[in-house]
N, CA, C and O atoms as a CHARMM CRD file, in Angstrom:
* protein
*
  360
    1    1 UNK  N     50.29900 113.47900 100.99200 PROA 1      0.00000
    2    1 UNK  CA    49.72300 112.18100 100.81300 PROA 1      0.00000
    3    1 UNK  C     48.35800 112.15800 101.46900 PROA 1      0.00000
    4    1 UNK  O     48.07700 112.85400 102.44500 PROA 1      0.00000
    5    2 UNK  N     47.53400 111.32400 100.88200 PROA 2      0.00000
    6    2 UNK  CA    46.18800 111.20600 101.43500 PROA 2      0.00000
    7    2 UNK  C     46.24500 110.35300 102.69100 PROA 2      0.00000
    8    2 UNK  O     46.95700 109.35100 102.75500 PROA 2      0.00000
    9    3 UNK  N     45.49400 110.76700 103.66600 PROA 3      0.00000
   10    3 UNK  CA    45.43600 109.99500 104.91100 PROA 3      0.00000
   11    3 UNK  C     44.47000 108.82900 104.71800 PROA 3      0.00000
   12    3 UNK  O     43.33600 109.00700 104.27300 PROA 3      0.00000
   13    4 UNK  N     44.93800 107.64700 105.05800 PROA 4      0.00000
   14    4 UNK  CA    44.07000 106.48200 104.99400 PROA 4      0.00000
   15    4 UNK  C     43.34800 106.35700 106.32400 PROA 4      0.00000
   16    4 UNK  O     43.89500 106.66100 107.38400 PROA 4      0.00000
   17    5 UNK  N     42.10500 105.90300 106.24100 PROA 5      0.00000
   18    5 UNK  CA    41.39600 105.73600 107.51500 PROA 5      0.00000
   19    5 UNK  C     42.01300 104.58100 108.28900 PROA 5      0.00000
   20    5 UNK  O     42.34800 103.54300 107.71800 PROA 5      0.00000
   21    6 UNK  N     42.15400 104.76800 109.55100 PROA 6      0.00000
   22    6 UNK  CA    42.74900 103.74700 110.39900 PROA 6      0.00000
   23    6 UNK  C     41.72100 102.65700 110.64900 PROA 6      0.00000
   24    6 UNK  O     40.54800 102.92300 110.91100 PROA 6      0.00000
   25    7 UNK  N     42.20700 101.40400 110.55800 PROA 7      0.00000
   26    7 UNK  CA    41.34000 100.26600 110.81500 PROA 7      0.00000
   27    7 UNK  C     41.45000  99.93700 112.29200 PROA 7      0.00000
   28    7 UNK  O     42.53900  99.89200 112.86400 PROA 7      0.00000
   29    8 UNK  N     40.31500  99.71200 112.87900 PROA 8      0.00000
   30    8 UNK  CA    40.33500  99.42900 114.31200 PROA 8      0.00000
   31    8 UNK  C     40.88400  98.03100 114.55800 PROA 8      0.00000
   32    8 UNK  O     40.91500  97.19100 113.65900 PROA 8      0.00000
   33    9 UNK  N     41.30400  97.80600 115.75700 PROA 9      0.00000
   34    9 UNK  CA    41.88100  96.51600 116.14400 PROA 9      0.00000
   35    9 UNK  C     40.87700  95.38900 115.97700 PROA 9      0.00000
   36    9 UNK  O     41.24700  94.28800 115.57200 PROA 9      0.00000
   37   10 UNK  N     39.61800  95.64500 116.28100 PROA 10     0.00000
   38   10 UNK  CA    38.60300  94.59700 116.14900 PROA 10     0.00000
   39   10 UNK  C     38.36900  94.24700 114.68200 PROA 10     0.00000
   40   10 UNK  O     38.13600  93.08400 114.35500 PROA 10     0.00000
   41   11 UNK  N     38.42900  95.24500 113.79100 PROA 11     0.00000
   42   11 UNK  CA    38.27400  94.97300 112.36800 PROA 11     0.00000
   43   11 UNK  C     39.45700  94.15100 111.84600 PROA 11     0.00000
   44   11 UNK  O     39.27700  93.22900 111.05000 PROA 11     0.00000
   45   12 UNK  N     40.63500  94.48400 112.28900 PROA 12     0.00000
   46   12 UNK  CA    41.82700  93.72800 111.88000 PROA 12     0.00000
   47   12 UNK  C     41.72600  92.29600 112.36000 PROA 12     0.00000
   48   12 UNK  O     42.04000  91.36100 111.62400 PROA 12     0.00000
   49   13 UNK  N     41.29100  92.12700 113.58800 PROA 13     0.00000
   50   13 UNK  CA    41.14600  90.78600 114.14600 PROA 13     0.00000
   51   13 UNK  C     40.07000  89.99500 113.38400 PROA 13     0.00000
   52   13 UNK  O     40.24500  88.80300 113.13000 PROA 13     0.00000
   53   14 UNK  N     38.98100  90.64000 113.02500 PROA 14     0.00000
   54   14 UNK  CA    37.91400  89.98900 112.26700 PROA 14     0.00000
   55   14 UNK  C     38.40800  89.57900 110.87700 PROA 14     0.00000
   56   14 UNK  O     38.08200  88.49300 110.39800 PROA 14     0.00000
   57   15 UNK  N     39.18900  90.43900 110.23500 PROA 15     0.00000
   58   15 UNK  CA    39.74800  90.13600 108.91000 PROA 15     0.00000
   59   15 UNK  C     40.69400  88.94300 108.99900 PROA 15     0.00000
   60   15 UNK  O     40.66400  88.06300 108.13900 PROA 15     0.00000
   61   16 UNK  N     41.53200  88.90700 110.03300 PROA 16     0.00000
   62   16 UNK  CA    42.46300  87.78900 110.20700 PROA 16     0.00000
   63   16 UNK  C     41.72400  86.47700 110.44100 PROA 16     0.00000
   64   16 UNK  O     42.10500  85.43400 109.90900 PROA 16     0.00000
   65   17 UNK  N     40.67500  86.53800 111.23300 PROA 17     0.00000
   66   17 UNK  CA    39.88800  85.33300 111.50500 PROA 17     0.00000
   67   17 UNK  C     39.18400  84.85300 110.23000 PROA 17     0.00000
   68   17 UNK  O     39.08300  83.65000 109.98900 PROA 17     0.00000
   69   18 UNK  N     38.70300  85.79400 109.42200 PROA 18     0.00000
   70   18 UNK  CA    38.04300  85.43000 108.16600 PROA 18     0.00000
   71   18 UNK  C     39.03900  84.78100 107.20900 PROA 18     0.00000
   72   18 UNK  O     38.70700  83.79600 106.55000 PROA 18     0.00000
   73   19 UNK  N     40.24100  85.31400 107.12500 PROA 19     0.00000
   74   19 UNK  CA    41.27800  84.73400 106.25800 PROA 19     0.00000
   75   19 UNK  C     41.66000  83.33500 106.72200 PROA 19     0.00000
   76   19 UNK  O     41.85800  82.43700 105.90400 PROA 19     0.00000
   77   20 UNK  N     41.76100  83.15200 108.02700 PROA 20     0.00000
   78   20 UNK  CA    42.08900  81.82800 108.56700 PROA 20     0.00000
   79   20 UNK  C     40.97500  80.83300 108.24800 PROA 20     0.00000
   80   20 UNK  O     41.24900  79.68900 107.88300 PROA 20     0.00000
   81   21 UNK  N     39.72700  81.26000 108.38300 PROA 21     0.00000
   82   21 UNK  CA    38.59400  80.37800 108.06800 PROA 21     0.00000
   83   21 UNK  C     38.57300  80.04800 106.57900 PROA 21     0.00000
   84   21 UNK  O     38.30400  78.91000 106.19400 PROA 21     0.00000
   85   22 UNK  N     38.85900  81.05500 105.73600 PROA 22     0.00000
   86   22 UNK  CA    38.91200  80.81900 104.29000 PROA 22     0.00000
   87   22 UNK  C     40.03000  79.82900 103.94600 PROA 22     0.00000
   88   22 UNK  O     39.85600  78.96200 103.09000 PROA 22     0.00000
   89   23 UNK  N     41.16500  79.96300 104.61400 PROA 23     0.00000
   90   23 UNK  CA    42.28100  79.04500 104.37900 PROA 23     0.00000
   91   23 UNK  C     41.93800  77.62000 104.76400 PROA 23     0.00000
   92   23 UNK  O     42.28000  76.67900 104.04900 PROA 23     0.00000
   93   24 UNK  N     41.26100  77.45800 105.89500 PROA 24     0.00000
   94   24 UNK  CA    40.85900  76.11500 106.32400 PROA 24     0.00000
   95   24 UNK  C     39.87400  75.50900 105.33400 PROA 24     0.00000
   96   24 UNK  O     39.97900  74.33100 104.99200 PROA 24     0.00000
   97   25 UNK  N     38.91700  76.31200 104.87400 PROA 25     0.00000
   98   25 UNK  CA    37.93200  75.81500 103.91300 PROA 25     0.00000
   99   25 UNK  C     38.60300  75.45600 102.58800 PROA 25     0.00000
  100   25 UNK  O     38.26000  74.44800 101.97100 PROA 25     0.00000
  101   26 UNK  N     39.54500  76.26700 102.15500 PROA 26     0.00000
  102   26 UNK  CA    40.26300  75.97800 100.91400 PROA 26     0.00000
  103   26 UNK  C     41.03700  74.67000 101.03400 PROA 26     0.00000
  104   26 UNK  O     41.07200  73.87900 100.09100 PROA 26     0.00000
  105   27 UNK  N     41.65000  74.44100 102.17700 PROA 27     0.00000
  106   27 UNK  CA    42.40100  73.21100 102.39500 PROA 27     0.00000
  107   27 UNK  C     41.47400  71.99900 102.39000 PROA 27     0.00000
  108   27 UNK  O     41.81700  70.95900 101.82700 PROA 27     0.00000
  109   28 UNK  N     40.30200  72.12700 103.01400 PROA 28     0.00000
  110   28 UNK  CA    39.33200  71.03200 103.00300 PROA 28     0.00000
  111   28 UNK  C     38.87000  70.72800 101.57300 PROA 28     0.00000
  112   28 UNK  O     38.74500  69.56600 101.18800 PROA 28     0.00000
  113   29 UNK  N     38.61900  71.78200 100.79500 PROA 29     0.00000
  114   29 UNK  CA    38.20900  71.59400  99.40000 PROA 29     0.00000
  115   29 UNK  C     39.31600  70.88600  98.60800 PROA 29     0.00000
  116   29 UNK  O     39.04400  69.96800  97.83400 PROA 29     0.00000
  117   30 UNK  N     40.54900  71.31700  98.80700 PROA 30     0.00000
  118   30 UNK  CA    41.68800  70.73500  98.10400 PROA 30     0.00000
  119   30 UNK  C     41.84000  69.25500  98.45200 PROA 30     0.00000
  120   30 UNK  O     42.02200  68.42200  97.56400 PROA 30     0.00000
  121   31 UNK  N     41.76400  68.92900  99.73300 PROA 31     0.00000
  122   31 UNK  CA    41.90600  67.53600 100.16200 PROA 31     0.00000
  123   31 UNK  C     40.75700  66.67500  99.64600 PROA 31     0.00000
  124   31 UNK  O     40.96200  65.51800  99.28100 PROA 31     0.00000
  125   32 UNK  N     39.54500  67.23900  99.61400 PROA 32     0.00000
  126   32 UNK  CA    38.39100  66.51000  99.08500 PROA 32     0.00000
  127   32 UNK  C     38.54800  66.19800  97.60200 PROA 32     0.00000
  128   32 UNK  O     38.25100  65.08900  97.15900 PROA 32     0.00000
  129   33 UNK  N     39.01700  67.18100  96.83900 PROA 33     0.00000
  130   33 UNK  CA    39.24300  66.97100  95.41500 PROA 33     0.00000
  131   33 UNK  C     40.35200  65.94800  95.18100 PROA 33     0.00000
  132   33 UNK  O     40.24800  65.11700  94.27900 PROA 33     0.00000
  133   34 UNK  N     41.41100  66.00200  95.98700 PROA 34     0.00000
  134   34 UNK  CA    42.51100  65.04700  95.84700 PROA 34     0.00000
  135   34 UNK  C     42.03400  63.62500  96.13900 PROA 34     0.00000
  136   34 UNK  O     42.43100  62.68400  95.45200 PROA 34     0.00000
  137   35 UNK  N     41.19200  63.46600  97.14600 PROA 35     0.00000
  138   35 UNK  CA    40.65300  62.13700  97.47200 PROA 35     0.00000
  139   35 UNK  C     39.76500  61.63500  96.34200 PROA 35     0.00000
  140   35 UNK  O     39.81000  60.45300  96.00100 PROA 35     0.00000
  141   36 UNK  N     38.96100  62.51500  95.75700 PROA 36     0.00000
  142   36 UNK  CA    38.09300  62.11700  94.64100 PROA 36     0.00000
  143   36 UNK  C     38.92500  61.69000  93.43800 PROA 36     0.00000
  144   36 UNK  O     38.57800  60.73100  92.74900 PROA 36     0.00000
  145   37 UNK  N     40.01300  62.39300  93.18600 PROA 37     0.00000
  146   37 UNK  CA    40.89800  62.03700  92.07000 PROA 37     0.00000
  147   37 UNK  C     41.53300  60.67900  92.31400 PROA 37     0.00000
  148   37 UNK  O     41.63900  59.87600  91.38700 PROA 37     0.00000
  149   38 UNK  N     41.96300  60.40300  93.55400 PROA 38     0.00000
  150   38 UNK  CA    42.56200  59.09900  93.86300 PROA 38     0.00000
  151   38 UNK  C     41.55900  57.97000  93.65400 PROA 38     0.00000
  152   38 UNK  O     41.91400  56.90900  93.13900 PROA 38     0.00000
  153   39 UNK  N     40.29900  58.19600  94.05400 PROA 39     0.00000
  154   39 UNK  CA    39.26300  57.16900  93.87700 PROA 39     0.00000
  155   39 UNK  C     39.01400  56.93300  92.38400 PROA 39     0.00000
  156   39 UNK  O     38.91800  55.79300  91.92900 PROA 39     0.00000
  157   40 UNK  N     38.91100  58.02400  91.63900 PROA 40     0.00000
  158   40 UNK  CA    38.65600  57.90000  90.19900 PROA 40     0.00000
  159   40 UNK  C     39.82700  57.21700  89.49800 PROA 40     0.00000
  160   40 UNK  O     39.62200  56.38800  88.61100 PROA 40     0.00000
  161   41 UNK  N     41.04300  57.55800  89.88900 PROA 41     0.00000
  162   41 UNK  CA    42.22500  56.93700  89.29100 PROA 41     0.00000
  163   41 UNK  C     42.25900  55.44300  89.57700 PROA 41     0.00000
  164   41 UNK  O     42.58400  54.65100  88.69300 PROA 41     0.00000
  165   42 UNK  N     41.92800  55.05200  90.79600 PROA 42     0.00000
  166   42 UNK  CA    41.90800  53.63000  91.14800 PROA 42     0.00000
  167   42 UNK  C     40.84600  52.88800  90.33800 PROA 42     0.00000
  168   42 UNK  O     41.08300  51.76300  89.89600 PROA 42     0.00000
  169   43 UNK  N     39.67600  53.50600  90.13800 PROA 43     0.00000
  170   43 UNK  CA    38.61600  52.88200  89.34700 PROA 43     0.00000
  171   43 UNK  C     39.05300  52.71400  87.89800 PROA 43     0.00000
  172   43 UNK  O     38.84900  51.65400  87.30600 PROA 43     0.00000
  173   44 UNK  N     39.65500  53.75600  87.32200 PROA 44     0.00000
  174   44 UNK  CA    40.10500  53.68600  85.93700 PROA 44     0.00000
  175   44 UNK  C     41.23100  52.67400  85.76500 PROA 44     0.00000
  176   44 UNK  O     41.30500  51.99800  84.73900 PROA 44     0.00000
  177   45 UNK  N     42.10900  52.56400  86.76100 PROA 45     0.00000
  178   45 UNK  CA    43.18500  51.58700  86.69400 PROA 45     0.00000
  179   45 UNK  C     42.61200  50.17200  86.69600 PROA 45     0.00000
  180   45 UNK  O     43.07400  49.31100  85.94700 PROA 45     0.00000
  181   46 UNK  N     41.61300  49.93400  87.53300 PROA 46     0.00000
  182   46 UNK  CA    40.98400  48.61300  87.58100 PROA 46     0.00000
  183   46 UNK  C     40.33700  48.28400  86.23700 PROA 46     0.00000
  184   46 UNK  O     40.44400  47.15500  85.75800 PROA 46     0.00000
  185   47 UNK  N     39.66900  49.25700  85.63200 PROA 47     0.00000
  186   47 UNK  CA    39.06200  49.03700  84.32100 PROA 47     0.00000
  187   47 UNK  C     40.11600  48.74800  83.26400 PROA 47     0.00000
  188   47 UNK  O     39.93500  47.86700  82.42400 PROA 47     0.00000
  189   48 UNK  N     41.22500  49.49500  83.30400 PROA 48     0.00000
  190   48 UNK  CA    42.30400  49.28600  82.32700 PROA 48     0.00000
  191   48 UNK  C     42.91400  47.90700  82.48000 PROA 48     0.00000
  192   48 UNK  O     43.15600  47.21800  81.48900 PROA 48     0.00000
  193   49 UNK  N     43.16400  47.49900  83.71600 PROA 49     0.00000
  194   49 UNK  CA    43.75600  46.18200  83.94600 PROA 49     0.00000
  195   49 UNK  C     42.80900  45.07500  83.50800 PROA 49     0.00000
  196   49 UNK  O     43.25000  44.05900  82.97100 PROA 49     0.00000
  197   50 UNK  N     41.51500  45.26000  83.73100 PROA 50     0.00000
  198   50 UNK  CA    40.54000  44.26200  83.29600 PROA 50     0.00000
  199   50 UNK  C     40.51200  44.17100  81.77300 PROA 50     0.00000
  200   50 UNK  O     40.44900  43.07700  81.21300 PROA 50     0.00000
  201   51 UNK  N     40.55900  45.32000  81.10700 PROA 51     0.00000
  202   51 UNK  CA    40.56300  45.32600  79.64400 PROA 51     0.00000
  203   51 UNK  C     41.83200  44.67200  79.10300 PROA 51     0.00000
  204   51 UNK  O     41.78000  43.92300  78.12800 PROA 51     0.00000
  205   52 UNK  N     42.97800  44.95700  79.73700 PROA 52     0.00000
  206   52 UNK  CA    44.23800  44.34300  79.29500 PROA 52     0.00000
  207   52 UNK  C     44.21300  42.83400  79.51500 PROA 52     0.00000
  208   52 UNK  O     44.72700  42.07700  78.69100 PROA 52     0.00000
  209   53 UNK  N     43.62100  42.39800  80.61700 PROA 53     0.00000
  210   53 UNK  CA    43.53400  40.96100  80.88700 PROA 53     0.00000
  211   53 UNK  C     42.64100  40.28800  79.85300 PROA 53     0.00000
  212   53 UNK  O     42.94200  39.18800  79.38900 PROA 53     0.00000
  213   54 UNK  N     41.55200  40.94300  79.49500 PROA 54     0.00000
  214   54 UNK  CA    40.66200  40.38200  78.47900 PROA 54     0.00000
  215   54 UNK  C     41.35600  40.33600  77.12300 PROA 54     0.00000
  216   54 UNK  O     41.21300  39.37000  76.37500 PROA 54     0.00000
  217   55 UNK  N     42.10300  41.38400  76.81700 PROA 55     0.00000
  218   55 UNK  CA    42.82900  41.41800  75.54500 PROA 55     0.00000
  219   55 UNK  C     43.92500  40.35900  75.53100 PROA 55     0.00000
  220   55 UNK  O     44.17800  39.74300  74.49600 PROA 55     0.00000
  221   56 UNK  N     44.56400  40.14800  76.65000 PROA 56     0.00000
  222   56 UNK  CA    45.61600  39.13200  76.71800 PROA 56     0.00000
  223   56 UNK  C     45.03000  37.74100  76.50700 PROA 56     0.00000
  224   56 UNK  O     45.67400  36.88400  75.90200 PROA 56     0.00000
  225   57 UNK  N     43.83200  37.51100  76.99300 PROA 57     0.00000
  226   57 UNK  CA    43.16100  36.23100  76.78600 PROA 57     0.00000
  227   57 UNK  C     42.84900  36.01000  75.31800 PROA 57     0.00000
  228   57 UNK  O     42.95800  34.88600  74.82800 PROA 57     0.00000
  229   58 UNK  N     42.46900  37.04700  74.61800 PROA 58     0.00000
  230   58 UNK  CA    42.17600  36.94200  73.19100 PROA 58     0.00000
  231   58 UNK  C     43.44100  36.67200  72.39600 PROA 58     0.00000
  232   58 UNK  O     43.40900  35.91300  71.42700 PROA 58     0.00000
  233   59 UNK  N     44.53800  37.27000  72.78100 PROA 59     0.00000
  234   59 UNK  CA    45.80600  37.07700  72.07400 PROA 59     0.00000
  235   59 UNK  C     46.28400  35.64700  72.24600 PROA 59     0.00000
  236   59 UNK  O     46.85000  35.06900  71.31800 PROA 59     0.00000
  237   60 UNK  N     46.06500  35.06300  73.42500 PROA 60     0.00000
  238   60 UNK  CA    46.51500  33.70000  73.67500 PROA 60     0.00000
  239   60 UNK  C     45.75000  32.71500  72.79200 PROA 60     0.00000
  240   60 UNK  O     46.29300  31.68200  72.40200 PROA 60     0.00000
  241   61 UNK  N     44.48800  33.03000  72.47600 PROA 61     0.00000
  242   61 UNK  CA    43.67900  32.15200  71.65600 PROA 61     0.00000
  243   61 UNK  C     44.05600  32.28700  70.18500 PROA 61     0.00000
  244   61 UNK  O     43.93400  31.32100  69.43300 PROA 61     0.00000
  245   62 UNK  N     44.50200  33.44000  69.76700 PROA 62     0.00000
  246   62 UNK  CA    44.83600  33.68300  68.37600 PROA 62     0.00000
  247   62 UNK  C     46.02000  32.82900  67.95600 PROA 62     0.00000
  248   62 UNK  O     46.93800  32.57200  68.73400 PROA 62     0.00000
  249   63 UNK  N     45.97200  32.39600  66.69900 PROA 63     0.00000
  250   63 UNK  CA    47.05700  31.57300  66.18200 PROA 63     0.00000
  251   63 UNK  C     48.26100  32.45200  65.87200 PROA 63     0.00000
  252   63 UNK  O     48.10400  33.57500  65.39400 PROA 63     0.00000
  253   64 UNK  N     49.44600  31.95300  66.13900 PROA 64     0.00000
  254   64 UNK  CA    50.62700  32.74300  65.81100 PROA 64     0.00000
  255   64 UNK  C     50.80400  32.81800  64.29900 PROA 64     0.00000
  256   64 UNK  O     50.47300  31.88000  63.57400 PROA 64     0.00000
  257   65 UNK  N     51.32100  33.92800  63.84600 PROA 65     0.00000
  258   65 UNK  CA    51.53900  34.12000  62.41500 PROA 65     0.00000
  259   65 UNK  C     52.71500  33.26700  61.96300 PROA 65     0.00000
  260   65 UNK  O     53.61700  32.96100  62.74200 PROA 65     0.00000
  261   66 UNK  N     52.68600  32.88900  60.68500 PROA 66     0.00000
  262   66 UNK  CA    53.78400  32.11100  60.12000 PROA 66     0.00000
  263   66 UNK  C     55.02200  32.98800  60.05800 PROA 66     0.00000
  264   66 UNK  O     54.94600  34.18100  59.76200 PROA 66     0.00000
  265   67 UNK  N     56.13700  32.38800  60.33800 PROA 67     0.00000
  266   67 UNK  CA    57.38300  33.14600  60.30200 PROA 67     0.00000
  267   67 UNK  C     57.78400  33.40900  58.86300 PROA 67     0.00000
  268   67 UNK  O     57.59400  32.56200  57.99000 PROA 67     0.00000
  269   68 UNK  N     58.32600  34.55600  58.62800 PROA 68     0.00000
  270   68 UNK  CA    58.80900  34.90600  57.29900 PROA 68     0.00000
  271   68 UNK  C     60.04700  34.08300  56.98900 PROA 68     0.00000
  272   68 UNK  O     60.81600  33.73100  57.88400 PROA 68     0.00000
  273   69 UNK  N     60.22700  33.78400  55.72700 PROA 69     0.00000
  274   69 UNK  CA    61.39200  33.00500  55.32700 PROA 69     0.00000
  275   69 UNK  C     62.65200  33.80900  55.59800 PROA 69     0.00000
  276   69 UNK  O     62.69200  35.02200  55.39000 PROA 69     0.00000
  277   70 UNK  N     63.65500  33.12700  56.05600 PROA 70     0.00000
  278   70 UNK  CA    64.91400  33.80700  56.33800 PROA 70     0.00000
  279   70 UNK  C     65.59500  34.17200  55.03100 PROA 70     0.00000
  280   70 UNK  O     65.65300  33.39200  54.08100 PROA 70     0.00000
  281   71 UNK  N     66.09000  35.35500  55.03000 PROA 71     0.00000
  282   71 UNK  CA    66.84900  35.76700  53.85900 PROA 71     0.00000
  283   71 UNK  C     68.29600  35.39200  54.09500 PROA 71     0.00000
  284   71 UNK  O     68.92100  35.78200  55.08100 PROA 71     0.00000
  285   72 UNK  N     68.76500  34.67500  53.21400 PROA 72     0.00000
  286   72 UNK  CA    70.14900  34.26400  53.33400 PROA 72     0.00000
  287   72 UNK  C     70.78600  34.24900  51.96000 PROA 72     0.00000
  288   72 UNK  O     70.17200  34.62100  50.96000 PROA 72     0.00000
  289   73 UNK  N     71.95200  33.83700  51.93800 PROA 73     0.00000
  290   73 UNK  CA    72.66400  33.78400  50.67900 PROA 73     0.00000
  291   73 UNK  C     72.18000  32.57600  49.89500 PROA 73     0.00000
  292   73 UNK  O     72.17000  31.45500  50.40300 PROA 73     0.00000
  293   74 UNK  N     71.78700  32.80900  48.68100 PROA 74     0.00000
  294   74 UNK  CA    71.30600  31.73500  47.82600 PROA 74     0.00000
  295   74 UNK  C     72.49100  30.93700  47.30000 PROA 74     0.00000
  296   74 UNK  O     73.58400  31.47100  47.11500 PROA 74     0.00000
  297   75 UNK  N     72.26100  29.66800  47.06600 PROA 75     0.00000
  298   75 UNK  CA    73.33500  28.83000  46.55300 PROA 75     0.00000
  299   75 UNK  C     73.52300  29.02800  45.05500 PROA 75     0.00000
  300   75 UNK  O     74.53100  28.60400  44.49000 PROA 75     0.00000
  301   76 UNK  N     72.53200  29.68600  44.40100 PROA 76     0.00000
  302   76 UNK  CA    72.64200  29.91500  42.96200 PROA 76     0.00000
  303   76 UNK  C     73.60200  31.06700  42.69900 PROA 76     0.00000
  304   76 UNK  O     73.70100  32.00700  43.48800 PROA 76     0.00000
  305   77 UNK  N     74.28800  30.97700  41.60600 PROA 77     0.00000
  306   77 UNK  CA    75.24000  32.02300  41.23400 PROA 77     0.00000
  307   77 UNK  C     74.56800  32.99500  40.28200 PROA 77     0.00000
  308   77 UNK  O     73.45100  32.76000  39.82200 PROA 77     0.00000
  309   78 UNK  N     75.23200  34.04900  40.00200 PROA 78     0.00000
  310   78 UNK  CA    74.70700  35.05300  39.09300 PROA 78     0.00000
  311   78 UNK  C     74.52100  34.46700  37.69800 PROA 78     0.00000
  312   78 UNK  O     73.53300  34.76200  37.02600 PROA 78     0.00000
  313   79 UNK  N     75.42400  33.67700  37.28100 PROA 79     0.00000
  314   79 UNK  CA    75.30900  33.10000  35.94000 PROA 79     0.00000
  315   79 UNK  C     74.09700  32.16500  35.85500 PROA 79     0.00000
  316   79 UNK  O     73.42700  32.12000  34.82400 PROA 79     0.00000
  317   80 UNK  N     73.81100  31.41900  36.92400 PROA 80     0.00000
  318   80 UNK  CA    72.62600  30.56700  36.92800 PROA 80     0.00000
  319   80 UNK  C     71.35400  31.41500  36.86800 PROA 80     0.00000
  320   80 UNK  O     70.39200  31.04900  36.19300 PROA 80     0.00000
  321   81 UNK  N     71.35300  32.51100  37.55300 PROA 81     0.00000
  322   81 UNK  CA    70.19600  33.40300  37.55300 PROA 81     0.00000
  323   81 UNK  C     69.97500  33.98700  36.16400 PROA 81     0.00000
  324   81 UNK  O     68.84400  34.04200  35.68000 PROA 81     0.00000
  325   82 UNK  N     71.06200  34.42400  35.52100 PROA 82     0.00000
  326   82 UNK  CA    70.95000  34.98900  34.18100 PROA 82     0.00000
  327   82 UNK  C     70.44200  33.93500  33.18900 PROA 82     0.00000
  328   82 UNK  O     69.62100  34.24600  32.32600 PROA 82     0.00000
  329   83 UNK  N     70.91300  32.72000  33.30300 PROA 83     0.00000
  330   83 UNK  CA    70.43300  31.65900  32.41800 PROA 83     0.00000
  331   83 UNK  C     68.94500  31.41100  32.63200 PROA 83     0.00000
  332   83 UNK  O     68.21100  31.18500  31.67100 PROA 83     0.00000
  333   84 UNK  N     68.50700  31.45000  33.85100 PROA 84     0.00000
  334   84 UNK  CA    67.08700  31.25900  34.15400 PROA 84     0.00000
  335   84 UNK  C     66.26900  32.39400  33.58000 PROA 84     0.00000
  336   84 UNK  O     65.16500  32.15400  33.09300 PROA 84     0.00000
  337   85 UNK  N     66.75100  33.59100  33.61500 PROA 85     0.00000
  338   85 UNK  CA    66.03900  34.74600  33.04800 PROA 85     0.00000
  339   85 UNK  C     65.93200  34.60600  31.53200 PROA 85     0.00000
  340   85 UNK  O     64.88900  34.89200  30.94300 PROA 85     0.00000
  341   86 UNK  N     67.02500  34.16200  30.90900 PROA 86     0.00000
  342   86 UNK  CA    66.99700  33.97900  29.45300 PROA 86     0.00000
  343   86 UNK  C     65.99900  32.89900  29.07100 PROA 86     0.00000
  344   86 UNK  O     65.27400  33.03000  28.08400 PROA 86     0.00000
  345   87 UNK  N     65.96800  31.83800  29.85600 PROA 87     0.00000
  346   87 UNK  CA    65.03900  30.73600  29.57500 PROA 87     0.00000
  347   87 UNK  C     63.59500  31.19600  29.73700 PROA 87     0.00000
  348   87 UNK  O     62.71900  30.70900  29.02300 PROA 87     0.00000
  349   88 UNK  N     63.32800  32.11100  30.64600 PROA 88     0.00000
  350   88 UNK  CA    61.97900  32.59500  30.85800 PROA 88     0.00000
  351   88 UNK  C     61.55900  33.64900  29.84200 PROA 88     0.00000
  352   88 UNK  O     60.39000  34.02900  29.78300 PROA 88     0.00000
  353   89 UNK  N     62.50200  34.11600  29.05000 PROA 89     0.00000
  354   89 UNK  CA    62.18800  35.08600  28.00700 PROA 89     0.00000
  355   89 UNK  C     62.38300  36.53200  28.39900 PROA 89     0.00000
  356   89 UNK  O     61.84000  37.42800  27.75300 PROA 89     0.00000
  357   90 UNK  N     63.12300  36.76600  29.41400 PROA 90     0.00000
  358   90 UNK  CA    63.37800  38.16200  29.80900 PROA 90     0.00000
  359   90 UNK  C     64.60100  38.64300  29.14900 PROA 90     0.00000
  360   90 UNK  O     64.99700  39.79200  29.34400 PROA 90     0.00000
């Protein structure tokens, strides 16, 4: 097997310190991005709620649509319907 060069204790310590510093910086970046996302989400939520409130105001002003006639059983019989069709020329 090939012999690997031995890393000195000071180099190992320097590498560990660099990794720790990189980890701290990564955590700061992550927390900063998370805070920015929370701020943006709160802003967008406020805009959405304002738009919904404005839309709700418009709906309240709009006239309600006429209700459709209820479908129910007609009092006319089949024979009355057939007579009406004959009278109309069908």
